[in-house]
C-alpha positions in Angstrom: 176.7 -124.2 149.9 178.1 -127.7 149.3 181.7 -128.4 148.9 183.4 -127.6 145.2 184.8 -131.4 144.6 187.7 -131.9 142.2 188.7 -134.9 140.8 192.4 -135.5 139.8 193.9 -138.4 138.4 196.4 -139.5 136.2 198.7 -142.6 135.3 201.1 -144.0 137.4 204.1 -141.9 138.3 202.4 -139.2 136.2 203.4 -136.8 139.2 200.1 -136.5 141.0 201.4 -137.1 144.5 203.9 -133.8 143.8 201.1 -131.8 142.0 198.6 -132.3 144.9 201.2 -131.5 147.7 201.8 -128.2 145.6 198.3 -127.3 145.2 197.3 -127.5 148.6 200.1 -125.0 149.6 198.7 -121.8 150.6 195.1 -123.2 151.7 194.1 -124.1 155.0 192.5 -127.1 155.9 189.2 -125.4 155.9 189.4 -124.5 152.6 191.1 -127.5 151.0 191.0 -131.0 151.9 192.1 -134.4 150.2 190.4 -137.9 150.1 192.6 -140.4 148.5 192.0 -143.9 146.7 195.5 -144.7 148.0 193.9 -145.7 151.7 191.0 -147.7 150.4 193.0 -150.7 149.1 191.7 -154.1 150.4 194.0 -156.3 152.3 196.2 -158.2 150.4 194.4 -161.6 150.6 191.3 -159.9 149.0 193.4 -158.2 146.1 192.5 -160.1 142.7 195.1 -162.1 141.1 196.4 -162.0 137.6 196.7 -165.1 135.3 200.2 -166.1 137.4 198.6 -165.7 140.4 200.0 -162.2 141.4 198.3 -159.7 143.3 196.9 -157.1 140.9 196.7 -153.7 142.4 195.6 -151.9 139.3 192.1 -153.2 139.0 189.1 -151.8 140.8 188.3 -155.1 142.8 191.7 -154.2 144.8 190.1 -151.4 146.2 187.1 -150.6 148.7 185.1 -148.2 146.3 182.1 -148.5 148.5 183.6 -147.4 151.4 185.6 -144.5 149.4 182.2 -143.2 148.0 180.6 -143.3 151.3 183.3 -141.1 152.9 183.2 -138.8 150.1 179.6 -138.1 150.9 180.2 -137.8 154.3 182.7 -135.0 153.4 180.1 -133.7 151.0 177.6 -133.4 153.9 180.1 -131.5 156.2 180.8 -134.8 158.3 184.1 -136.0 159.3 185.5 -139.3 159.5 188.5 -141.4 160.5 190.7 -143.6 157.9 193.9 -145.6 158.6 196.6 -144.7 156.2 197.7 -147.7 153.4 201.1 -149.3 154.7 201.2 -150.7 150.9 201.6 -154.3 152.9 204.6 -153.6 154.3 205.3 -155.8 157.4 205.5 -154.3 160.6 204.4 -150.7 159.5 201.5 -149.9 162.0 199.4 -147.3 159.9 198.5 -144.0 161.4 195.1 -142.9 161.2 194.1 -140.2 159.2 191.3 -137.5 160.5 189.5 -136.3 157.6 187.4 -133.1 157.8 185.3 -131.5 155.3 186.2 -128.2 153.6 185.2 -125.6 150.8 187.0 -127.5 148.4 187.2 -131.3 148.3 190.1 -132.9 146.3 189.4 -136.5 145.3 192.4 -138.6 143.9 192.9 -141.6 142.6 193.3 -143.7 139.8 189.7 -145.0 138.6 188.0 -141.7 139.9 186.7 -141.0 136.0 185.7 -144.6 135.3 183.7 -145.2 138.5 180.1 -143.8 137.9 179.5 -143.6 141.6 182.4 -141.3 141.9 182.4 -139.4 138.8 178.8 -138.0 139.2 180.3 -136.0 142.5 183.1 -134.3 140.5 182.7 -130.4 139.9 186.0 -130.3 138.0 188.3 -133.1 136.3 191.9 -132.8 136.1 194.2 -135.2 134.6 197.8 -135.5 135.4 199.5 -136.6 132.1 203.4 -137.7 131.2 205.5 -139.2 128.5 205.2 -143.2 129.1 208.9 -143.8 129.2 209.4 -141.0 131.7 206.6 -142.5 133.9 208.2 -145.8 133.6 211.8 -144.3 135.0 209.9 -142.7 137.8 208.0 -145.6 138.8 211.3 -148.0 139.0 213.0 -145.1 141.0 209.9 -144.7 143.3 209.4 -148.7 143.9 212.8 -149.1 144.9 213.4 -146.2 147.1 210.5 -146.3 148.8 208.7 -149.5 148.4 211.5 -151.8 148.6 210.3 -153.1 145.0 213.0 -154.6 143.0 213.4 -153.8 139.2 212.2 -157.1 138.1 209.2 -156.9 140.0 208.2 -153.3 138.8 209.0 -154.1 135.3 206.6 -157.1 135.5 203.8 -155.1 137.3 204.1 -152.2 134.6 203.9 -154.6 131.8 201.0 -157.1 133.1 198.9 -154.9 135.5 200.0 -151.1 135.0 199.6 -150.5 131.1 196.7 -152.9 130.8 194.7 -151.2 133.5 195.7 -147.5 132.1 194.6 -148.7 128.6 191.1 -149.8 130.1 190.2 -147.7 132.9 192.5 -144.4 132.3 193.1 -143.8 128.9 189.5 -143.8 127.7 188.0 -141.3 130.1 191.1 -138.7 129.4 188.8 -136.8 126.9 186.4 -135.7 129.8 188.8 -133.9 131.7 188.2 -130.4 132.1 191.9 -129.7 132.5 194.8 -131.7 131.4 198.4 -131.1 133.4 201.4 -131.8 131.0 204.3 -133.0 133.8 207.4 -134.0 131.4 209.2 -131.4 132.9 207.3 -129.0 135.0 203.6 -128.6 136.1 204.0 -124.6 137.3 201.9 -123.3 134.9 199.0 -125.5 135.2 199.6 -125.3 138.8 199.0 -121.7 138.7 195.5 -122.0 136.9 194.1 -124.2 139.2 195.1 -122.6 142.2 193.7 -119.3 140.9 190.4 -121.1 139.9 190.3 -122.4 143.6 190.7 -118.7 145.1 187.7 -117.5 142.9 185.8 -120.3 144.2 186.6 -119.7 147.8 185.6 -115.9 146.9 182.2 -117.1 145.9 181.9 -119.3 149.2 183.6 -117.3 151.9 
């Protein structure tokens, strides 16, 4: 049997990474693997610019979608592949090489996975992680400051000029095709258990 492919998307700072980490707990690498869009950003010189000449990482053209689809198809066919970890254009950071191997359940994570037909057609289950906009904004500012060395002014500019316009164009219109919506304003515990139990049923059917 071919792997069962699960697509997980959601707005910036909705809690996708935390949800994914919790979702993988309790499963072996042979049972569940993850392919993330974050590792497919193009080099900074190839990222499209906004009207003010600033790089816009929230446009599909900022990602190597062709490579992402190719690697997804490899996993779907049971083939391994290697990919350097994306370093968010941080200077002097040497990315590690991530070795990907296929599994019975493949999780596909990223902002544009519902809006890109070549990715959407592979998904057996579509999950949308959602949260209040103001809460996501505060999470985003804190994450940018603490993890990516991005100042608050830059975060606000990116949110207003890149994040929100992109979500309105490439994310929110596709929310209605999600099979499951995980609301993460305070906790995703209930939704997490539902998805984990579904995974267990899939694995029972595909031992």
